[in-house]
C-alpha positions in Angstrom: 17.8 -30.2 16.0 14.6 -32.2 16.6 13.3 -29.5 19.0 14.0 -26.8 16.3 12.1 -28.9 13.7 9.2 -29.3 16.1 9.1 -25.6 16.8 9.2 -24.8 13.1 6.4 -27.3 12.4 4.2 -25.8 15.2 4.8 -22.3 13.9 4.0 -23.3 10.3 0.9 -25.1 11.5 -0.2 -22.1 13.5 0.2 -19.8 10.5 -1.8 -22.2 8.3 -4.6 -22.4 10.9 -4.7 -18.6 11.2 -4.8 -18.2 7.4 -7.6 -20.8 7.1 -9.6 -19.3 9.9 -9.5 -15.6 8.9 -6.7 -14.8 6.4 -9.0 -14.7 3.3 -11.6 -12.6 5.1 -8.9 -10.1 6.3 -7.5 -9.7 2.8 -11.0 -9.3 1.3 -11.9 -6.6 3.7 -8.5 -4.9 3.1 -9.3 -4.9 -0.6 -12.5 -3.1 0.2 -10.5 -0.3 2.0 -11.5 -1.3 5.5 -9.2 0.0 8.3 -7.6 -2.6 10.6 -9.8 -1.6 13.5 -12.9 -2.1 11.4 -11.6 -5.5 10.2 -11.0 -6.7 13.8 -14.7 -6.0 14.5 -15.9 -7.8 11.4 -14.0 -11.1 11.9 -15.9 -14.2 12.9 -13.0 -15.2 15.3 -11.1 -13.3 17.9 -7.8 -12.0 16.4 -5.4 -9.4 17.9 -5.2 -6.0 16.3 -1.4 -6.6 15.8 -2.0 -9.8 13.9 -4.5 -8.2 11.6 -2.3 -5.2 11.1 0.6 -7.4 10.0 -1.6 -9.4 7.6 -3.1 -6.2 6.1 0.2 -4.5 5.5 1.8 -7.6 3.9 -1.3 -8.0 1.7 -1.1 -4.4 0.5 2.5 -4.8 -0.3 2.1 -8.1 -2.1 -0.7 -6.7 -4.3 1.2 -3.5 -5.1 -1.1 -1.1 -3.3 1.9 -0.2 -1.1 5.4 0.2 -2.5 8.7 0.6 -0.8 10.5 1.7 -3.9 9.6 4.5 -6.3 6.8 3.5 -8.7 8.1 2.5 -12.1 11.5 1.4 -10.7 12.8 -2.1 -11.2 11.9 -3.2 -7.6 8.4 -1.8 -7.8 7.1 -3.9 -10.7 4.6 -6.4 -9.4 5.7 -10.0 -9.6 4.4 -13.5 -8.7 6.0 -17.0 -8.3 5.0 -19.8 -10.6 5.7 -23.5 -10.0 7.7 -25.4 -12.6 8.8 -29.0 -12.9 12.0 -30.4 -14.4 12.3 -33.6 -16.5 12.4 -35.6 -13.3 9.2 -34.0 -11.9 11.1 -32.0 -9.3 9.3 -28.7 -8.5 10.9 -25.3 -8.4 9.6 -21.7 -8.4 10.4 -18.9 -10.8 9.6 -15.2 -10.2 7.8 -13.5 -13.2 6.1 -10.1 -13.8 2.4 -10.3 -13.4 0.4 -10.4 -16.6 -0.4 -6.8 -17.6 2.2 -5.4 -15.2 3.9 -2.3 -16.6 7.6 -2.3 -17.3 9.9 -0.1 -15.3 9.8 3.6 -16.3 13.2 4.9 -17.3 12.3 8.6 -17.9 9.8 10.9 -16.4 8.2 14.2 -17.3 8.7 16.2 -14.1 6.7 19.2 -13.0 5.7 21.0 -9.8 2.1 21.1 -8.8 0.8 24.6 -7.9 -2.7 25.5 -6.9 -4.1 27.7 -4.0 -7.8 26.6 -4.5 -9.3 24.3 -1.9 -10.6 21.2 -3.6 -8.5 21.6 -6.7 -6.0 19.0 -5.6 -8.7 16.4 -5.2 -9.9 17.1 -8.8 -6.4 16.9 -10.0 -5.8 13.4 -8.4 -9.2 12.2 -9.8 -8.4 13.3 -13.3 -4.9 11.9 -13.4 -6.0 8.6 -11.8 -8.8 8.2 -14.3 -6.2 8.8 -17.1 -3.7 6.3 -15.8 -5.7 3.8 -13.8 -5.4 3.2 -10.1 -2.7 0.5 -10.5 -0.5 3.0 -12.2 -1.1 6.0 -10.0 0.8 6.5 -6.7 1.3 9.2 -4.0 4.2 9.3 -1.5 3.6 8.7 2.2 6.0 9.7 4.9 3.9 8.5 7.9 6.6 6.2 9.2 9.4 8.8 9.2 8.4 10.9 12.2 5.8 9.8 14.6 5.2 13.2 16.1 4.6 14.8 12.7 2.3 11.9 11.8 0.1 12.6 14.8 -0.1 16.3 14.0 -1.1 15.5 10.4 -3.7 12.9 11.4 -5.4 15.4 13.7 -7.0 17.0 10.7 -8.5 13.8 9.4 -11.8 12.1 10.2 -11.8 9.1 12.5 -12.1 6.5 9.8 -9.3 8.1 7.8 -7.0 8.2 10.9 -7.8 4.5 11.6 -6.8 3.5 8.1 -3.4 5.2 8.3 -2.7 3.9 11.9 -3.5 0.4 10.8 -0.6 0.2 8.4 2.9 -0.8 9.5 4.8 2.1 7.9 8.5 1.8 7.3 10.8 4.5 8.5 11.3 5.6 4.9 9.1 7.1 2.2 6.5 4.7 0.9 4.0 4.9 -1.9 0.3 4.2 -1.9 -1.9 3.6 -4.9 -4.4 6.5 -5.4 -7.5 4.5 -4.4 -10.7 6.5 -3.9 -10.3 6.7 -0.1 -6.6 7.7 -0.4 -7.5 10.5 -2.8 -9.9 12.0 -0.3 -7.5 11.5 2.6 -4.4 13.0 1.0 -6.4 15.9 -0.5 -7.6 16.8 3.0 -4.1 16.7 4.3 -2.9 18.8 1.4 -5.7 21.4 1.7 -4.9 21.8 5.4 -1.2 22.4 4.7 -0.2 19.1 6.3 1.3 17.4 3.3 4.2 17.6 0.8 5.5 14.9 -1.4 5.2 13.5 -4.9 2.9 11.6 -7.3 3.8 9.2 -10.0 1.6 8.5 -12.9 3.1 5.6 -14.8 1.2 5.4 -18.0 1.7 9.1 -18.8 5.2 8.9 -17.2 4.6 12.0 -15.1 6.4 12.8 -11.8 4.6 15.5 -10.0 6.3 17.3 -7.1 3.9 18.5 -4.4 5.1 21.4 -2.3 3.4 22.1 1.0 0.4 24.4 0.6 0.9 27.7 2.4 
């Protein structure tokens, strides 16, 4: 039991030291849209690619940039933990929705997106994201489902765009990414090249847009 406690303490201390040394810097660069490979080069201390990749993916999920569940569902609403104390001064934590977080969406206006014009999809994403806000605009990503198809899709992207996708630890299920400026450009390129099909969710206007593969 003592050995287990010692190992736990050493592991916790190691995690704390890592976070103090570079955790904040990694999260800051991730917020700026840096790919993992870029972040590794920017750090003041030597950290493995795998460690940075894990930190970035966890940060994107905690901040709601990446979702496992469908946007607007109960398990996709962003939450945080707050510390509370009872009458004896004993601390406890309670999970609450973040201030300003949107409630779960129970009904959607569904439609199928159709356009054969190159560049039109990018304008569509920009317009809908402007209308709803980035934090309420999501696009589906299937990069973790089939590695072979992922590599074929990434071949049409620019190097920095590929590096961003490869730096995320994708689950073997459909995930959803906020429509940040860089993701709008990236996904539009995939769509225009006929390498993407999926769906978008715009939570403020309650729109669910199905995106067939462009022929």
